[in-house]
N, C-alpha and C positions, 0 to 999 in steps of 0.2 A: 697667177704670178706676175704677170704681163700688169695687173692693174697697178700692185703694192710695186714693181717697180718704176712704172710710172709718175706713181705718188712722189716718188722719189727726187724726181731729176726733167726740168723743162725739156729740157735735149731728148732727154733719154722718149717720155711724152710723144714727143713729135717722132721719131723715129718707128714711135709703136704705133700710131696711127698711120704713118706713110706704108710701114710693111707687114704691119698686122701682127699677131699673136707668133711668139717663136714656138716655130715645130723641128728644135733640136730631135731629130731623130735616134735612139737607142739601142743597141744590140746586145742586148745584157743575155741571150746565152750564147754566146763569144766569151769563154775564160780568157785570162788573160796573158798565156802560154799561145794560144788560139791567135789573137790579137797583135799580140807582139811577132809573132811568126811571119803572118800576112805583113804587117808594118813589115820586117827585113826584107823580106821577099818585093816586097814592091819599090823600094828605097830608090828612088832615082831611076824606074823605067816606067812604060806605059801601061797604061792596065791590060790591056791588052798581050804583049809580051810579059807581065809578070803574070796574069794569070795561065796564060803556057807556060809559066816554068813551074808555078805554083802547083800544077794539075799533072805533069812531067814527077814533079816530089812525091803525091800521093798516090799516084800508080806503084809507082818505085818502091815507096814504103804498104803498100796493100792499103790504103785510106779510102776512104770514098766523104770524107769532113773537112771543112777549112784547114784542118793543119791535121799532121801525123802525130801517133802517140810521141809521146821524148824516147822512151826505148826504144821504138822501132828505126825513128831516126837514127841513133847516135848507131844501129847496127849498120847502118849502110856505109861501104866506103866512100873517101872520098872523090876517087874516080867514076862509080856509077852518078856522085848528087851534082858532081861537075858536069859530068854529062846532059844531066837534066837540066844546066846553063846556069848554076849559081855561078857566083865570083868564087873565089877565095876569097875575097873579106865576108864575105856575105853569110859561105861556109862556115866560118869561125863563128860568127855571130850567131847564126842558128846551133852550131854545135853546145856554145854554152851559152844560150838559153833553156836549150833542154837540157844542160847538165843542171844548171839552176832551179830548173823548175822538178829536177829529181829530187834537189837536195833541199827542196822546200824551199829556196830562197824566194823565187816567182812564187808567188800564193797561188793557191788554189780558192775555188768560188767562196766559200764559208769562210775565209780566216779574210778575204779581201772585206767581207759586210763588213768587220772589226777593227778597218785600218783609216787613220784620218788620209785626206788625199796626200799630206806632206809624207805620211811614211808608206803609201806606196810606190811614191816618185822616188824616193831613196831607195824601197827595194829593187822597183823595176831600172832602174837606172845605174842597177849594176852589172847589170847586161849589157855585153859588147857590144856597141854601136845603137844601142837606144838610150836616146838621149830625154832629153828634160821634156820638149817641147813632145814628142812623139808619146809619153804615157799623159801627158795633159789633153791630147786628142784622145784618148783612150779612156781620161774619167771622163771627158766631156760625152764623147759618143756611145759608149759603149755604155761605161757604166751609170752617165746622167748623171754624175755631180753636179749641184748647183750653181756653185762659188768657183770654178777653175779662172783662174786668170791670166792666159798666156803671154805675158810680157814680152816674150820675145818672137811673136809672130808678128809679123811686118804688116800684114792686114790687118790685125787689130787697132795695131796704134797707128795709120795710113788712118780707117775708119775713124779713129777717135778724133784725130787731128780737123776731118774735114766736119763732120757732129760738131763739134764744140769751135771749130773756126779761128783752128792757132795758127800761127804764121807758119809753124816748123813743127814736126812731127816729132813726137818725145820718146828722148832716149828711153831702155827699158829698165834704166834703175830707178828715176821719179817717177815712170810712169807705171810700177809696180803699188802705188798707193793713190795716184788719182783717182780711182774708183773705189776706195776705201765707204765710201758712202753708198756705194751702190752693193756693199753685201747683204744680205747673202744670195745677191742677183746675178751675179758678176759672169755666169757663164751665157745668161740672155744678152749682158751687156754687150761679149764679144761678137755673139750672133748678129746683133743690131752692128756693130763696130765695121762688122765684114758684108752687111750690105750697104751701110755706107758708101764706102769702094765702089759697091757693083749701081751706083745710083748715076745717071748723069748728069752732069753740072748745070744748072738754068743756063738759057741764053740770057747773055749780057748785052 
């Protein structure tokens, strides 16, 4: 796919030559519920602190995987879950996530395969505390969807500015269509924009 992308745009061709093939890892073994549960726990925390809290929650629920069973989680008291280190806001979001998984609003793996990116975004952002960017990262890094374009991601917009030599960083609304000529490879384009941010500018 990198060759197809390079053929579409000389800037992308240069980034691909510089950084090599796009190696976005995916974790398709993680369900939507598992991925969002972890994402909510990890919000605004260091990885170490969030991992400690998640481990406590899993032990409380009697689970040894990446996220508890929704019904098991809902049976735990607020007091016990707060003692694990969950804030009130995260606890409310995780309860809402669990309830929406049981209700079927958060789809299972089989249903996910039948849904478009926009349908998945609509379903999962119905969960309290889950925004569009979080779901876009899930689409990219868990489901491996090839044409996700996270226009609100500051790094992607900054990387585009650097790569294309723009004076100003594009705003999200006009940025939404700037990579239309690179469909259906915009997940890769986002990755190369991130890499452009990581590359030191040459000495003048």
